[in-house]
C-alpha positions in Angstrom: 79.6 54.2 194.1 81.2 56.7 191.6 78.0 57.0 189.7 76.1 57.5 193.0 78.4 60.4 194.0 78.2 61.9 190.6 74.4 61.7 190.7 74.2 63.5 194.0 76.6 66.2 192.7 74.4 66.7 189.7 71.2 66.9 191.8 72.9 69.6 193.9 73.9 71.4 190.7 70.3 71.3 189.4 69.0 73.1 192.5 71.6 75.8 191.9 70.5 76.1 188.3 66.8 76.4 189.3 67.7 79.7 191.2 68.7 81.2 187.8 65.4 80.6 186.0 62.1 80.7 187.9 59.9 79.8 184.9 61.8 76.6 184.3 61.6 75.8 188.0 57.9 76.1 188.0 57.6 74.1 184.7 59.6 71.2 186.1 57.9 71.2 189.5 54.4 71.3 187.9 55.1 68.6 185.4 56.8 66.2 187.8 54.0 66.8 190.4 51.6 65.7 187.7 53.7 62.8 186.6 54.0 61.7 190.2 50.2 61.9 190.7 49.4 60.1 187.5 51.9 57.3 188.0 51.2 56.6 191.7 47.4 56.5 191.2 47.1 54.9 187.8 45.9 51.3 188.1 44.8 50.3 184.6 46.5 47.8 182.2 49.2 46.6 184.6 50.1 43.6 182.4 53.8 43.5 183.3 53.1 43.4 187.0 50.8 40.4 186.5 53.3 38.8 184.2 56.0 39.3 186.8 53.8 37.3 189.2 53.5 34.6 186.6 57.3 34.5 186.2 57.6 34.1 190.0 55.4 31.1 189.7 57.5 29.7 186.9 54.9 30.4 184.2 55.2 32.4 180.9 51.4 33.0 180.7 49.0 35.0 182.8 47.7 33.2 185.8 44.0 32.5 186.4 41.6 35.5 186.6 44.1 38.1 185.3 41.7 38.7 182.4 39.0 39.6 184.8 41.3 42.0 186.7 42.5 43.7 183.5 39.1 43.8 182.0 39.9 42.9 178.4 41.9 40.4 176.4 42.8 43.0 173.7 46.4 42.8 172.5 46.9 39.5 174.4 47.6 36.2 172.7 45.3 33.2 173.3 47.4 30.0 172.6 46.9 26.5 173.8 44.1 27.6 176.1 46.4 30.2 177.9 46.8 33.9 177.6 50.2 35.4 176.8 51.6 38.9 176.6 53.5 39.5 173.3 55.6 42.5 174.4 59.2 41.9 175.4 59.7 40.3 178.9 62.3 42.6 180.4 59.8 45.0 182.1 58.2 42.0 183.9 61.6 40.7 184.9 62.6 44.1 186.4 59.4 44.1 188.4 59.7 40.7 189.9 61.5 41.6 193.2 59.1 44.5 193.9 56.0 42.3 193.0 57.3 39.6 195.3 57.8 41.9 198.2 54.5 43.7 197.8 52.6 40.4 197.4 54.2 39.2 200.6 52.7 42.3 202.2 49.4 41.6 200.6 49.8 44.6 198.3 49.9 45.1 194.5 52.9 46.8 192.9 51.8 49.2 190.2 54.1 49.9 187.3 53.9 53.6 187.9 55.8 53.2 191.2 58.9 52.4 189.2 58.1 54.5 186.1 58.2 57.8 188.1 61.8 57.2 189.2 62.9 56.1 185.8 61.6 59.4 184.4 63.6 61.3 187.1 66.7 59.3 186.0 66.1 60.2 182.4 66.1 63.8 183.4 69.5 63.4 185.1 71.0 61.4 182.3 69.9 63.9 179.7 71.3 66.7 181.8 74.6 64.9 181.9 74.7 64.2 178.2 74.0 67.8 177.4 76.7 68.9 179.7 79.1 66.5 177.9 78.2 68.3 174.7 79.3 71.5 176.4 76.0 73.2 177.1 75.7 75.2 180.3 73.9 73.8 183.3 70.8 76.0 182.6 70.7 75.1 178.9 71.2 71.4 179.7 68.2 71.5 182.0 66.1 73.2 179.3 67.1 70.5 176.8 66.3 67.7 179.3 62.9 69.3 179.8 62.4 69.6 176.1 62.7 65.9 175.7 60.5 65.0 178.6 57.7 67.6 178.1 58.0 69.0 174.6 57.8 65.6 172.8 55.6 62.6 172.5 57.4 61.2 175.6 55.1 63.3 177.7 52.2 60.9 176.8 54.0 57.8 178.0 55.4 59.6 181.1 51.9 60.4 182.3 50.4 56.9 181.7 51.9 53.8 183.3 49.9 51.3 181.3 52.0 48.4 180.0 52.6 49.7 176.5 53.9 53.0 177.7 55.8 51.5 180.6 57.8 49.4 178.2 58.6 52.6 176.2 59.8 54.5 179.3 62.1 51.6 180.1 63.4 51.6 176.5 64.1 55.3 176.5 65.9 55.1 179.8 68.1 52.3 178.6 68.9 54.0 175.3 70.0 57.2 177.1 71.9 55.1 179.7 73.9 53.6 176.8 74.5 57.0 175.2 75.6 58.4 178.6 78.1 55.5 178.8 79.3 56.3 175.3 80.0 59.9 176.2 81.8 58.9 179.4 83.8 55.7 179.7 82.7 54.1 176.5 82.8 50.6 177.8 81.4 48.6 174.9 80.8 45.5 176.9 78.4 47.5 179.1 76.7 49.1 176.1 76.2 45.7 174.6 74.5 44.6 177.8 72.3 47.6 177.9 71.2 47.1 174.3 70.6 43.5 174.9 68.1 44.6 177.5 66.6 47.1 175.1 66.1 44.3 172.6 64.3 42.3 175.3 61.9 45.3 175.7 61.4 46.6 172.2 63.1 44.8 169.3 63.0 47.8 167.0 64.7 50.0 169.5 67.4 47.3 169.9 68.4 48.1 166.3 70.0 51.2 167.7 73.0 49.1 168.4 73.9 49.9 164.8 75.1 53.3 165.9 77.8 51.8 168.1 78.8 49.2 165.6 79.4 51.9 162.9 81.2 54.1 165.3 83.7 51.4 166.1 84.2 50.5 162.4 84.8 54.1 161.4 86.9 55.3 164.4 90.7 55.8 164.1 91.7 52.7 166.1 93.7 49.9 164.5 92.1 46.8 163.2 93.0 44.7 166.2 91.3 47.1 168.6 88.3 47.5 166.4 87.8 43.7 166.4 88.2 43.7 170.2 85.6 46.4 170.6 83.1 44.8 168.2 83.5 41.5 170.1 83.0 43.2 173.5 79.9 45.0 172.1 78.3 42.1 170.3 79.0 39.2 172.7 76.7 40.4 175.6 74.1 41.7 173.1 73.8 38.4 171.3 73.7 36.4 174.5 71.0 38.5 176.1 69.0 39.0 172.9 69.0 35.3 172.2 66.9 34.9 175.4 64.0 36.5 173.6 64.1 33.7 170.9 64.1 31.0 173.6 61.3 32.8 175.4 59.3 32.8 172.1 60.0 29.1 171.6 58.9 28.1 175.1 55.6 29.9 174.6 54.8 29.3 170.9 57.1 26.6 169.7 58.6 29.1 167.3 61.8 31.1 167.9 60.7 34.0 165.7 57.0 34.3 166.9 56.9 36.9 169.6 53.1 36.9 169.6 52.4 40.0 167.5 51.1 37.9 164.7 48.7 36.1 167.1 47.4 39.0 169.1 43.7 39.4 169.8 42.7 42.5 168.0 39.5 44.3 167.4 38.3 46.9 164.9 40.9 49.0 163.1 43.8 47.1 164.5 42.5 43.8 163.1 41.7 45.4 159.8 45.2 46.9 159.5 46.9 43.6 160.2 44.8 41.9 157.5 47.1 43.7 155.1 50.1 42.1 156.7 52.2 42.5 159.9 54.8 44.3 157.9 53.9 45.6 154.5 54.7 48.6 152.2 51.0 49.4 152.3 51.4 50.6 155.9 54.2 53.0 154.9 51.9 55.9 153.9 49.8 55.8 157.0 52.8 55.7 159.3 54.4 58.6 157.5 51.2 60.6 157.7 50.7 60.1 161.4 54.4 60.6 162.3 55.0 63.7 160.1 51.8 65.4 158.9 49.0 64.6 161.3 47.6 67.6 163.2 45.0 68.1 166.0 41.3 67.6 165.2 38.7 70.4 165.2 36.0 70.6 167.9 32.6 71.3 166.4 29.5 72.7 168.0 27.5 69.6 167.0 27.8 66.5 164.9 26.4 68.1 161.8 27.7 71.7 161.4 31.3 72.8 160.8 31.0 75.5 163.4 34.0 75.4 165.8 33.6 75.8 169.6 36.1 76.6 172.2 38.9 75.5 172.7 38.6 74.7 169.0 41.1 71.8 168.7 41.9 68.5 170.4 44.5 65.8 170.1 44.2 63.2 167.3 44.1 59.9 169.2 45.7 58.1 166.2 48.8 60.2 166.6 50.2 63.6 165.7 53.3 64.9 163.9 56.6 64.8 165.8 57.1 68.4 164.5 53.9 69.4 166.3 54.8 67.8 169.7 58.5 68.8 169.3 58.5 72.0 167.3 62.2 72.6 168.0 62.9 69.8 165.5 62.3 72.4 162.7 65.8 73.6 163.5 67.1 70.4 162.0 66.3 71.8 158.5 68.7 74.7 159.2 71.6 72.8 160.7 74.5 71.3 158.9 75.4 67.7 159.7 79.1 67.6 158.8 80.6 65.5 161.6 80.8 61.7 161.6 78.6 61.2 164.7 75.8 63.1 163.0 76.0 60.9 159.9 75.9 57.7 162.1 72.9 59.1 164.0 71.1 59.7 160.7 71.8 56.2 159.5 70.6 54.7 162.8 67.4 56.8 162.9 66.5 55.6 159.4 67.4 52.0 160.2 65.1 51.9 163.2 62.3 53.9 161.4 62.1 51.5 158.5 60.5 48.5 160.3 58.3 50.9 162.4 57.0 52.5 159.2 56.2 49.2 157.6 54.4 47.9 160.7 50.6 47.6 160.7 50.2 49.2 164.2 49.9 52.9 164.2 48.8 53.1 167.8 45.6 54.5 169.3 44.6 56.7 172.2 48.2 57.9 172.3 49.7 61.3 172.6 51.7 62.0 169.4 53.4 59.3 167.4 54.8 57.3 170.3 56.4 54.5 168.3 59.0 57.2 167.2 60.4 56.9 170.8 62.4 53.9 169.5 64.6 56.3 167.5 63.7 59.7 169.1 66.6 59.6 171.6 69.0 59.4 168.6 67.1 62.2 166.8 67.2 64.4 169.9 70.9 63.8 170.2 71.3 64.7 166.6 69.5 68.0 167.3 71.4 69.0 170.4 74.8 68.2 168.9 74.3 70.2 165.8 72.5 73.0 167.5 75.5 73.3 169.8 77.9 73.3 166.8 76.0 76.2 165.1 74.6 78.4 167.9 76.8 77.5 171.0 74.0 78.2 173.5 70.2 78.1 173.6 68.5 81.3 172.4 65.8 82.9 174.5 63.4 82.2 171.7 64.1 78.5 171.9 63.7 78.5 175.7 60.3 80.2 175.3 59.4 77.7 172.6 60.2 74.7 174.9 58.1 76.1 177.7 55.1 77.0 175.4 55.3 73.7 173.6 55.3 71.8 176.8 52.2 73.6 178.0 50.5 73.1 174.6 51.3 69.4 174.8 49.8 69.2 178.2 46.6 70.8 176.9 46.5 68.3 174.0 47.1 65.4 176.3 44.2 66.6 178.5 41.9 66.3 175.6 42.7 62.6 175.3 43.1 61.6 179.0 41.8 63.1 182.2 44.5 64.9 184.2 42.9 64.0 187.5 
């Protein structure tokens, strides 16, 4: 009830802030209108909704004819004459009540119905976190908009297919845990949340390291530190262990989630031939996450003559500094406090397995796998920006708006906006 009252109070506060900045008002209205339209009318790759139906039937594999409805077996696992979904099971579990009710009404529950509201909640949580870091209401709303629209998150927000739906849930849960950290700091609840993150995306679940290190390095006595570590790890271990049992029930192997058995075609299959995790994948992931730029648009397939609008998004991914240009500020900030050091360690810890993974992603906006650590990177940015500059400059506000619009254009070159 307390969270509900606080949420209503913050929503009221947001409306008051809108009156102070009309460009931001139009930006948020326009983007959320588009997010609403895209999520409520997107009906492709709804694997988690179908898997939720399977769970309701007591099965861990897709029921009959799902392949025909989805249209492809790409990224699925064919094992013992059944098709499985290798991604973490939590999104399907969350969808079970809605899928049950809609099926009773002879309707289908699309993932985008829930995704839209999760994105709204991310906006509110980010607004609250920024306020806790002592930004003004207007600056906090700009920062929340920066994460949603001026980053690779825009790509997953506008597409509710299963891969992106899982990442929206992951981002929501990570920010929910960080919000709890900046408020009541109940480690048992944070442990539960990160157990759920682990059930969605294992690499993102590694973000629990931030809270472990924070406990170990805080000024509490040893007894209280042991108590907090226990409260944090107990629910995480109990919940995370469910994934290993889930794996065993499907593939008779606690450690096989299905990624090594996925049905892949073309580049994905060729990449995996070099190993699921391998140092050979490091250079490619670094290139697409840091250096990759948009592609040129040529007049024809032979000449090098450019035609309007001259550039389009690279479907293999683009630099996080292109999709989030405000990150360049990081090179001019000083990370002196303990929290910043812990955030840096956590970011690197999560980024290592991602950088060694064969999958780069395709038909994606930006380098979307970075979303596993991007909430921590974004928090690092806003904390240290606040420490140095106190409030957002007008130039940064303009950059956030222009970058959001540029991202929207790039997204449109990959996916239709209608």
